[in-house]
C-alpha positions in Angstrom: -26.8 182.0 177.7 -29.9 181.0 175.8 -32.5 183.7 175.3 -35.1 183.6 178.0 -33.2 181.6 180.6 -33.0 184.7 182.8 -36.9 184.5 183.0 -36.9 180.9 184.1 -37.2 181.5 187.8 -40.2 183.8 187.2 -41.8 181.2 184.9 -41.3 178.5 187.4 -42.8 180.6 190.3 -45.8 181.4 188.2 -46.4 177.7 187.3 -46.0 176.5 190.8 -48.5 179.2 192.0 -51.0 178.0 189.4 -50.5 174.4 190.6 -51.3 175.5 194.2 -54.4 177.3 193.0 -55.5 174.1 191.2 -54.9 172.1 194.3 -57.1 174.5 196.3 -59.9 174.3 193.7 -59.8 170.6 193.9 -60.0 170.5 197.7 -62.9 172.9 197.6 -64.7 170.7 195.1 -64.1 167.6 197.2 -65.6 169.4 200.2 -68.6 170.3 198.1 -69.0 166.6 197.0 -68.9 165.4 200.6 -71.6 167.9 201.4 -73.8 166.9 198.5 -73.4 163.3 199.2 -74.3 163.7 202.9 -77.3 165.8 201.9 -78.4 163.1 199.4 -78.1 160.2 201.9 -80.1 162.2 204.4 -82.9 163.2 202.1 -83.1 160.5 199.5 -86.1 158.8 201.0 -88.2 161.9 200.7 -87.0 162.9 197.2 -89.0 162.5 194.0 -87.2 160.5 191.3 -86.6 163.7 189.3 -85.0 165.3 192.4 -82.8 162.3 192.9 -81.6 162.5 189.4 -80.9 166.2 189.6 -79.0 165.8 192.9 -76.8 163.0 191.4 -76.1 165.1 188.4 -74.7 167.8 190.7 -72.4 165.3 192.4 -71.3 164.0 189.0 -70.6 167.5 187.7 -68.5 168.2 190.8 -66.5 165.0 190.2 -66.0 166.1 186.6 -64.6 169.5 187.7 -62.2 167.7 190.1 -60.9 165.6 187.1 -60.5 168.8 185.0 -58.5 170.5 187.7 -56.3 167.4 188.1 -55.7 167.1 184.3 -54.8 170.8 184.1 -52.3 170.3 186.9 -50.7 167.3 185.2 -50.5 169.2 181.9 -48.9 172.2 183.7 -46.4 170.0 185.4 -45.4 168.5 182.1 -45.1 171.9 180.5 -42.9 173.1 183.4 -40.6 170.1 183.1 -40.4 170.5 179.4 -39.4 174.1 179.8 -36.6 173.3 182.2 -35.4 170.4 180.1 -35.2 172.4 176.9 -33.0 175.0 178.7 -30.8 172.2 180.0 -30.4 170.6 176.5 -29.7 174.0 175.0 -27.0 174.6 177.6 -25.5 171.2 177.0 -25.4 171.8 173.2 -23.9 175.2 173.6 -21.2 173.8 176.0 -20.3 171.1 173.4 -20.0 173.7 170.6 -17.9 176.0 172.9 -15.5 173.1 173.7 -15.2 172.2 170.0 -14.5 175.8 169.0 -11.9 176.1 171.8 -10.2 172.9 170.6 -10.1 174.2 167.0 -8.6 177.5 168.2 -5.9 175.7 170.2 -5.0 173.5 167.2 -4.8 176.5 164.9 -2.6 178.3 167.4 -0.2 175.3 167.4 0.2 175.6 163.6 0.8 179.4 163.6 3.2 179.6 166.6 6.9 179.1 165.7 7.7 177.5 169.0 4.6 175.4 169.0 6.5 172.1 169.0 8.2 172.9 172.3 4.9 174.0 173.8 2.8 171.2 172.4 3.5 168.7 175.1 2.8 171.2 177.9 -0.4 172.3 176.2 -1.6 168.7 175.7 -1.1 168.0 179.4 -3.0 171.1 180.3 -5.9 170.0 178.0 -6.0 166.6 179.7 -6.1 168.3 183.1 -8.9 170.6 181.9 -10.8 167.7 180.5 -10.6 165.8 183.8 -11.8 168.9 185.6 -14.8 169.2 183.4 -15.7 165.6 184.0 -15.6 166.0 187.8 -17.7 169.2 187.6 -20.3 167.6 185.4 -20.6 164.6 187.7 -20.9 166.7 190.8 -23.3 169.4 189.5 -25.6 167.4 187.2 -28.4 165.4 188.7 -29.9 162.3 187.0 -33.0 163.5 185.1 -36.1 161.4 185.6 -38.8 162.2 183.1 -42.4 161.5 183.3 -45.0 162.1 180.6 -44.3 165.2 178.6 -46.8 166.8 176.2 -46.9 170.0 174.1 -45.9 173.2 175.8 -47.1 176.8 175.3 -43.5 177.7 175.8 -42.3 175.7 172.8 -42.4 178.7 170.5 -40.1 180.8 172.7 -37.5 178.1 173.6 -35.0 176.8 171.0 -35.5 173.0 170.6 -32.4 170.8 170.5 -32.6 167.5 168.7 -31.8 164.5 171.0 -28.9 163.5 168.7 -27.2 166.7 169.8 -27.1 165.5 173.3 -26.2 161.9 172.4 -23.2 163.1 170.4 -21.7 164.9 173.3 -19.2 163.2 175.7 -21.2 161.2 178.3 -20.3 161.3 182.0 -19.6 157.6 182.9 -21.3 158.3 186.2 -24.6 159.4 184.6 -27.3 156.7 185.0 -28.8 155.0 182.0 -32.4 154.0 181.3 -34.7 152.4 178.9 -34.4 149.3 176.7 -31.6 151.0 174.8 -29.5 151.5 178.0 -28.8 155.2 177.1 -28.9 158.3 179.3 -32.0 160.3 179.7 -33.0 162.7 176.8 -36.1 163.9 175.1 -39.5 162.7 176.1 -39.6 159.8 178.6 -42.3 157.8 180.3 -42.3 156.0 183.6 -43.6 152.4 183.9 -46.5 152.2 186.5 -45.2 149.0 187.8 -43.4 150.0 191.1 -41.1 146.9 190.8 -40.0 147.7 187.2 -36.2 147.3 187.1 -35.8 149.9 184.4 -38.6 152.4 185.3 -37.9 155.1 182.6 -38.2 154.7 178.8 -37.7 157.0 175.8 -40.9 157.5 173.8 -39.3 156.3 170.6 -38.0 153.1 172.1 -41.4 152.0 173.2 -43.2 153.2 170.1 -44.9 156.2 171.7 -45.5 159.6 170.2 -48.0 161.1 172.6 -49.0 160.6 176.2 -51.1 157.5 176.7 -54.3 157.6 178.8 -54.4 155.8 182.1 -51.7 153.6 183.5 -48.8 152.5 181.2 -46.6 149.4 181.6 -43.4 148.8 179.7 -43.1 145.8 177.3 -41.2 143.7 179.9 -43.7 144.3 182.6 -46.6 143.6 180.3 -45.1 140.1 179.6 -44.6 139.5 183.3 -48.2 140.4 184.0 -49.4 138.0 181.3 -47.4 135.2 182.8 -48.9 135.8 186.2 -52.4 135.6 184.8 
């Protein structure tokens, strides 16, 4: 197993706890904003101009804090997803190498065994049955991976990164869904189109010329054209 995967549950629990804390901080700030707004509306007629400005600055500062907490939560969610995804890709790559090594050993055993010709047919049939079994297991246990915006992660230095080509070169489960303009399975960094009616929904960063998380809402090239036509 990849180094560090045994710590994954603890890391996930810690991140989810931090998300809950950020949620609570945001709710507390929202309550503070409501209180400040009610106080301002009640007292605005009796306030001096300087006092009005000072009070509005307090409200604006509270809104800024809410946005900071929300941004921190989004970043933490992206880091958490990236952490899990890198473990999955590492396991996929290790499984592919293991199967390749096993195949090489079986072929080498056929060459060295005197009675290999008589056993070759039986072994070939066994390999086919094993292959079919792996295919069923993969389709039953794996779940389609939907990926939103993913940025840099503080865990990147401790988790081995696997190039997307390692995943693409592996046998693909015919039941695994495909995404993006390239009609490939999910891998690497992906972004979701903010059009709820988008027929594709998920896109690889490279296919839509993205290298970092864009600010605000993002629409895929197809939906951008549709929006222009409606205008």
